C-alpha positions in Angstrom: 0.0 0.0 0.0 1.5 3.4 -0.9 2.2 6.1 1.6 -0.6 8.4 0.3 -3.2 5.8 0.8 -1.9 5.0 4.3 -2.1 8.7 5.3 -5.5 9.2 3.7 -6.8 6.1 5.6 -5.4 7.5 8.9 -7.2 10.8 8.2 -10.5 9.0 8.0 -10.2 8.1 11.6 -9.9 11.8 12.5 -12.8 12.7 10.2 -15.1 10.3 12.1 -14.8 12.6 15.1 -17.0 15.0 13.2 -19.8 12.5 13.3 -20.1 12.4 17.1 -23.3 13.9 18.6 -23.1 17.7 19.3 -22.1 18.7 22.7 -24.4 20.5 25.1 -24.3 24.3 25.2 -22.1 26.0 27.7 -25.0 26.9 30.0 -26.3 23.3 30.0 -22.9 21.8 30.7 -21.7 24.2 33.4 -23.5 22.4 36.3 -22.2 19.0 35.3 -18.7 20.4 34.8 -18.9 21.9 38.3 -20.0 18.5 39.7 -17.2 16.8 37.9 -14.7 19.2 39.3 -16.0 18.6 42.8 -15.9 14.8 42.4 -12.4 15.0 41.0 -11.2 17.2 43.8 -12.8 15.2 46.6 -11.5 11.9 45.4 -8.4 12.3 43.2 -7.2 9.2 41.5 -10.5 7.4 42.2 -11.2 7.1 38.5 -8.0 5.1 38.1 -7.7 1.4 38.5 -5.0 0.8 41.1 -4.3 -2.7 39.7 -3.2 -1.1 36.4 -0.3 0.5 38.2 1.3 -2.5 39.8 4.8 -1.0 39.4 4.0 1.4 42.2 4.3 0.5 45.9 1.3 1.2 48.2 3.2 4.0 49.9 3.8 5.6 46.5 0.2 5.3 45.5 -0.9 7.0 48.8 1.6 9.8 48.1 0.1 10.2 44.6 -3.4 10.5 46.1 -2.1 13.0 48.7 -0.4 15.1 46.0 -3.6 15.2 43.9 -5.5 16.7 46.8 -3.2 19.7 46.6 -2.4 22.2 43.8 -1.3 19.4 41.4 -4.8 18.1 41.3 -6.0 21.5 40.1 -3.1 22.1 37.7 -3.0 18.6 36.1 -6.1 16.6 37.1 -5.5 14.0 34.3 -1.7 13.5 34.8 -0.9 9.9 35.3 0.5 8.8 38.7 4.0 8.0 37.5 4.4 11.6 36.1 2.9 13.1 39.3 5.4 11.2 41.5 8.3 11.9 39.1 7.6 15.7 39.0 7.3 15.8 42.8 10.2 13.4 43.5 12.0 13.9 46.8 15.3 12.6 45.7 17.3 11.8 42.5 16.8 8.1 43.1 13.0 8.5 43.3 13.0 10.6 40.1 15.1 8.1 38.2 12.8 5.2 39.3 9.7 7.1 38.1 11.4 8.0 34.8 12.3 4.3 34.2 8.7 3.2 34.8 7.4 5.9 32.5 9.8 4.8 29.7 8.8 1.2 30.1 5.1 2.0 29.9 5.7 4.2 26.9 7.8 1.6 25.1 5.1 -1.0 25.6 2.4 1.4 24.3 4.4 2.4 21.2 5.3 -1.2 20.2 1.6 -2.3 20.6 0.4 0.6 18.5 2.9 0.1 15.7 2.1 -3.7 15.6 -1.6 -3.0 15.3 -1.1 -0.3 12.6 0.9 -2.8 10.6 -1.7 -5.5 11.1 -4.4 -3.1 10.0 -2.6 -2.1 6.8 -1.9 -5.8 6.0 -5.6 -6.7 6.5 -6.7 -3.9 4.2 -4.3 -5.1 1.5 -5.5 -8.7 1.8 -9.2 -7.9 1.9 -9.2 -5.1 -0.8 -6.0 -5.7 -2.8 -7.3 -3.9 -5.9 -9.0 -1.0 -4.2 -7.5 2.5 -3.6 -9.1 3.6 -0.4 -10.5 7.1 0.0 -9.2 8.6 -3.2 -9.3 12.4 -3.1 -11.8 12.5 -6.0 -13.3 10.2 -8.7 -10.9 11.6 -11.3 -7.8 10.4 -9.4 -9.4 7.0 -8.9 -10.3 6.6 -12.5 -6.9 7.7 -13.6 -5.2 5.2 -11.2 -7.4 2.4 -12.6 -6.3 3.2 -16.1 -2.6 3.1 -15.3 -0.6 0.0 -16.2 1.4 -1.6 -13.4 4.6 0.2 -14.3 2.8 3.6 -14.2 1.2 2.8 -10.9 4.6 1.8 -9.5 6.1 5.1 -10.7 3.1 7.0 -9.1 3.7 5.2 -5.8 7.4 6.1 -5.9 6.5 9.7 -6.5 4.1 9.7 -3.6 6.7 8.2 -1.3 9.1 10.9 -2.3 6.5 13.5 -1.2 6.1 11.7 2.1 7.1 13.5 5.3 10.7 12.9 6.4 12.8 13.4 9.5 13.3 17.1 8.5 9.5 17.6 8.8 9.3 16.3 12.4 8.5 19.1 14.8 9.2 19.9 18.5 7.2 17.6 20.8 6.7 14.9 18.2 7.9 11.3 18.8 9.6 9.2 16.2 9.9 5.4 16.1 12.6 3.5 14.2 12.3 -0.3 13.7 15.7 -1.8 12.7 17.7 -5.0 12.6 21.0 -5.4 14.5 22.7 -7.0 11.4 22.7 -7.0 7.6 20.8 -3.8 7.1 23.0 -1.0 5.6 20.0 1.2 5.0 19.0 0.8 8.7 22.4 2.2 9.6 22.0 5.2 7.3 18.6 6.0 8.8 19.9 5.6 12.4 22.8 8.0 11.6 20.3 10.6 10.3 18.2 10.2 13.4 21.1 10.6 15.8 22.4 13.5 13.8 19.1 15.4 14.0 18.9 14.7 17.8 22.5 15.7 18.4 22.0 19.0 16.6 19.2 19.9 19.0 16.0 18.6 17.3 13.2 19.1 19.8 11.6 15.7 19.5 12.2 12.2 21.0 12.9 8.9 19.4 12.3 5.2 20.2 14.6 2.6 18.5 13.4 -1.0 18.3 15.9 -3.7 17.4 14.2 -6.8 15.9 16.8 -9.5 16.1 18.4 -8.8 19.5 18.0 -11.7 22.0 18.8 -9.7 25.2 19.1 -6.2 26.5 22.8 -6.7 26.6 22.9 -7.3 22.9 20.9 -4.0 22.4 23.5 -2.1 24.4 26.3 -3.7 22.5 24.6 -2.8 19.2 24.2 0.8 20.4 27.9 1.0 21.3 28.9 -0.4 18.0 26.7 2.1 16.1 28.0 5.0 18.3 24.6 6.0 19.8 25.5 8.9 22.1 25.0 7.9 25.7 23.8 11.3 26.6 20.8 10.9 24.3 19.8 7.8 26.2 20.6 9.2 29.6 18.4 12.2 28.9 15.7 10.0 27.5 15.6 11.8 24.2 16.3 8.4 22.6 15.2 5.0 24.0 16.7 1.7 23.1 14.3 -1.2 23.0 14.4 -5.0 22.2 11.4 -6.1 20.2 9.8 -9.2 21.7 8.0 -10.3 18.5 5.3 -7.7 18.1 7.1 -5.9 15.3 8.8 -8.9 13.6 6.7 -8.7 10.4 7.6 -5.0 9.7 9.9 -4.4 6.7 13.0 -2.6 8.0 13.9 0.1 8.3 10.5 1.3 9.3 10.3 4.9 10.4 7.2 6.5 11.9 6.1 9.7 13.5 3.2 9.9 16.0 0.5 12.2 14.8 -2.2 12.3 17.5 -3.5 8.8 17.9 -2.0 7.6 14.6 1.5 6.6 13.5 2.4 8.3 10.2 5.2 6.7 8.1 8.2 8.9 7.4 10.3 8.7 4.3 14.0 7.7 4.8 
């Protein structure tokens, strides 16, 4: 599936938001908002499932609840417990512990989202192999249907060239690179560009997933061999991750940028 079709399909998900029922007027919603604020202030953290935060000790959970009864509960009522505890850490060790928990949770979320996005794309290609989804207009669709295979391939290459690249990633974005530890020269080139941009002060973060590493030690050795700057890892601007099979079917190198709830492919 070409990059243009991928991004147009992702845009449909955002378009569906416009089909939701209209919200109540400001005057109608004010009482319920006030009640919601009162409920949230009187029982901070009650809407969270304690069992979903098993990494935290009972004492840490109690401290989170205590902090949410103060100004933090007003400033950031939806901030997750790990970030609340990390921001209000009482020591460097406590701050590091919360940072590590946050990184592990983020890594798991990213790998699951990427794996499902790939499965979704693969399912579309299997179920509708000859269909161009969500063409911009009938003329484009008719033109594509009249093209011979070589013309379609050229069109797809042109679309890929117009795809967003690392240079288009903005501050606050997050990039994911899926690579192999060995036998992938293109992977090494993409990694170098990624590291170069971060080292030059790019204001975004990156997660690197190594497909064929059997242990965290192998990932660290791979990072040393490829001269991944330790300071990027220490400051969590770049995370190193060992894939546990969820991303094994991706063609590498695979480069994505998170765009809201979707992962947009980046040209490399």
